[in-house]
ChimeraX commands (.cxc) that place a marker at each C-alpha (Angstrom):
marker #1 position 59.31,6.43,12.75 radius 0.5
marker #1 position 58.94,4.65,15.51 radius 0.5
marker #1 position 56.81,5.14,18.79 radius 0.5
marker #1 position 56.87,3.19,21.99 radius 0.5
marker #1 position 53.87,3.33,24.00 radius 0.5
marker #1 position 51.51,1.49,26.18 radius 0.5
marker #1 position 47.81,1.70,25.53 radius 0.5
marker #1 position 45.37,0.51,28.25 radius 0.5
marker #1 position 41.58,-0.11,27.34 radius 0.5
marker #1 position 39.27,-0.35,30.17 radius 0.5
marker #1 position 35.69,-1.88,29.38 radius 0.5
marker #1 position 33.82,-1.08,32.78 radius 0.5
marker #1 position 30.36,-3.20,32.98 radius 0.5
marker #1 position 28.79,0.12,34.74 radius 0.5
marker #1 position 29.43,2.48,31.70 radius 0.5
marker #1 position 27.81,2.32,28.26 radius 0.5
marker #1 position 30.85,3.36,26.37 radius 0.5
marker #1 position 34.11,2.12,26.19 radius 0.5
marker #1 position 36.82,4.35,28.20 radius 0.5
marker #1 position 40.27,4.72,26.26 radius 0.5
marker #1 position 43.36,6.13,27.99 radius 0.5
marker #1 position 46.44,6.20,26.17 radius 0.5
marker #1 position 49.89,6.57,28.00 radius 0.5
marker #1 position 53.12,7.74,26.30 radius 0.5
marker #1 position 56.16,6.49,28.16 radius 0.5
marker #1 position 58.62,7.85,25.55 radius 0.5
marker #1 position 61.33,10.19,25.83 radius 0.5
marker #1 position 63.26,11.69,22.81 radius 0.5
marker #1 position 66.11,10.03,22.19 radius 0.5
marker #1 position 69.82,11.62,23.17 radius 0.5
marker #1 position 71.61,11.14,20.10 radius 0.5
marker #1 position 75.26,11.71,19.18 radius 0.5
marker #1 position 76.49,13.81,16.16 radius 0.5
marker #1 position 76.61,10.75,13.87 radius 0.5
marker #1 position 73.52,9.39,14.98 radius 0.5
marker #1 position 71.67,12.89,14.47 radius 0.5
marker #1 position 73.32,13.25,11.09 radius 0.5
marker #1 position 72.24,9.81,9.92 radius 0.5
marker #1 position 68.52,10.94,11.10 radius 0.5
marker #1 position 68.77,14.24,9.47 radius 0.5
marker #1 position 69.84,12.47,6.30 radius 0.5
marker #1 position 66.99,10.37,6.03 radius 0.5
marker #1 position 64.72,13.12,6.81 radius 0.5
marker #1 position 65.86,14.94,3.72 radius 0.5
marker #1 position 65.66,11.80,1.54 radius 0.5
marker #1 position 61.91,11.08,2.79 radius 0.5
marker #1 position 61.09,14.66,2.77 radius 0.5
marker #1 position 59.44,14.39,6.32 radius 0.5
marker #1 position 60.18,15.13,10.08 radius 0.5
marker #1 position 61.46,12.16,12.15 radius 0.5
marker #1 position 61.71,11.69,15.79 radius 0.5
marker #1 position 63.86,9.35,17.66 radius 0.5
marker #1 position 62.73,8.09,21.07 radius 0.5
marker #1 position 64.30,6.00,23.80 radius 0.5
marker #1 position 62.75,2.58,24.44 radius 0.5
marker #1 position 61.12,2.38,27.63 radius 0.5
marker #1 position 62.47,-0.13,30.05 radius 0.5
marker #1 position 60.39,-2.91,31.36 radius 0.5
marker #1 position 59.84,-2.98,35.20 radius 0.5
marker #1 position 61.29,-5.97,37.32 radius 0.5
marker #1 position 58.22,-7.34,39.45 radius 0.5
marker #1 position 58.07,-9.41,42.47 radius 0.5
marker #1 position 55.95,-12.46,42.16 radius 0.5
marker #1 position 53.33,-10.72,44.33 radius 0.5
marker #1 position 53.21,-7.52,41.89 radius 0.5
marker #1 position 53.24,-10.04,38.74 radius 0.5
marker #1 position 50.12,-11.95,40.11 radius 0.5
marker #1 position 48.21,-8.30,40.63 radius 0.5
marker #1 position 48.98,-7.28,37.25 radius 0.5
marker #1 position 47.72,-10.66,36.12 radius 0.5
marker #1 position 44.58,-10.18,37.97 radius 0.5
marker #1 position 43.91,-6.75,36.50 radius 0.5
marker #1 position 44.70,-8.06,32.96 radius 0.5
marker #1 position 42.06,-10.86,33.56 radius 0.5
marker #1 position 39.53,-8.13,34.91 radius 0.5
marker #1 position 40.25,-5.88,32.08 radius 0.5
marker #1 position 40.51,-8.55,29.52 radius 0.5
marker #1 position 43.49,-6.39,28.14 radius 0.5
marker #1 position 47.38,-6.56,28.43 radius 0.5
marker #1 position 48.79,-4.35,31.00 radius 0.5
marker #1 position 52.71,-3.70,30.66 radius 0.5
marker #1 position 54.83,-2.31,33.70 radius 0.5
marker #1 position 57.50,0.42,32.83 radius 0.5
marker #1 position 60.30,1.71,34.99 radius 0.5
marker #1 position 59.10,5.18,36.07 radius 0.5
marker link #1:1,2 radius 0.2
marker link #1:2,3 radius 0.2
marker link #1:3,4 radius 0.2
marker link #1:4,5 radius 0.2
marker link #1:5,6 radius 0.2
marker link #1:6,7 radius 0.2
marker link #1:7,8 radius 0.2
marker link #1:8,9 radius 0.2
marker link #1:9,10 radius 0.2
marker link #1:10,11 radius 0.2
marker link #1:11,12 radius 0.2
marker link #1:12,13 radius 0.2
marker link #1:13,14 radius 0.2
marker link #1:14,15 radius 0.2
marker link #1:15,16 radius 0.2
marker link #1:16,17 radius 0.2
marker link #1:17,18 radius 0.2
marker link #1:18,19 radius 0.2
marker link #1:19,20 radius 0.2
marker link #1:20,21 radius 0.2
marker link #1:21,22 radius 0.2
marker link #1:22,23 radius 0.2
marker link #1:23,24 radius 0.2
marker link #1:24,25 radius 0.2
marker link #1:25,26 radius 0.2
marker link #1:26,27 radius 0.2
marker link #1:27,28 radius 0.2
marker link #1:28,29 radius 0.2
marker link #1:29,30 radius 0.2
marker link #1:30,31 radius 0.2
marker link #1:31,32 radius 0.2
marker link #1:32,33 radius 0.2
marker link #1:33,34 radius 0.2
marker link #1:34,35 radius 0.2
marker link #1:35,36 radius 0.2
marker link #1:36,37 radius 0.2
marker link #1:37,38 radius 0.2
marker link #1:38,39 radius 0.2
marker link #1:39,40 radius 0.2
marker link #1:40,41 radius 0.2
marker link #1:41,42 radius 0.2
marker link #1:42,43 radius 0.2
marker link #1:43,44 radius 0.2
marker link #1:44,45 radius 0.2
marker link #1:45,46 radius 0.2
marker link #1:46,47 radius 0.2
marker link #1:47,48 radius 0.2
marker link #1:48,49 radius 0.2
marker link #1:49,50 radius 0.2
marker link #1:50,51 radius 0.2
marker link #1:51,52 radius 0.2
marker link #1:52,53 radius 0.2
marker link #1:53,54 radius 0.2
marker link #1:54,55 radius 0.2
marker link #1:55,56 radius 0.2
marker link #1:56,57 radius 0.2
marker link #1:57,58 radius 0.2
marker link #1:58,59 radius 0.2
marker link #1:59,60 radius 0.2
marker link #1:60,61 radius 0.2
marker link #1:61,62 radius 0.2
marker link #1:62,63 radius 0.2
marker link #1:63,64 radius 0.2
marker link #1:64,65 radius 0.2
marker link #1:65,66 radius 0.2
marker link #1:66,67 radius 0.2
marker link #1:67,68 radius 0.2
marker link #1:68,69 radius 0.2
marker link #1:69,70 radius 0.2
marker link #1:70,71 radius 0.2
marker link #1:71,72 radius 0.2
marker link #1:72,73 radius 0.2
marker link #1:73,74 radius 0.2
marker link #1:74,75 radius 0.2
marker link #1:75,76 radius 0.2
marker link #1:76,77 radius 0.2
marker link #1:77,78 radius 0.2
marker link #1:78,79 radius 0.2
marker link #1:79,80 radius 0.2
marker link #1:80,81 radius 0.2
marker link #1:81,82 radius 0.2
marker link #1:82,83 radius 0.2
marker link #1:83,84 radius 0.2
marker link #1:84,85 radius 0.2
view
């Protein structure tokens, strides 16, 4: 099972504990009949429920927007990924 998501971890210096926020940008996939049949066959074989998700699209950024994200990454000490809405 494949899930696509972005995780942002914020570690503010004014708080004693770590704040973790998970943002799920996934949408269930739109499957045609053959794809759905393949998914259902594998579910039966594995004896589990499977969910197919669409892969999110990465946002196209200007140089200025990218610099702002890079500055935020430096402050956070984390990787930030920009997805299309």
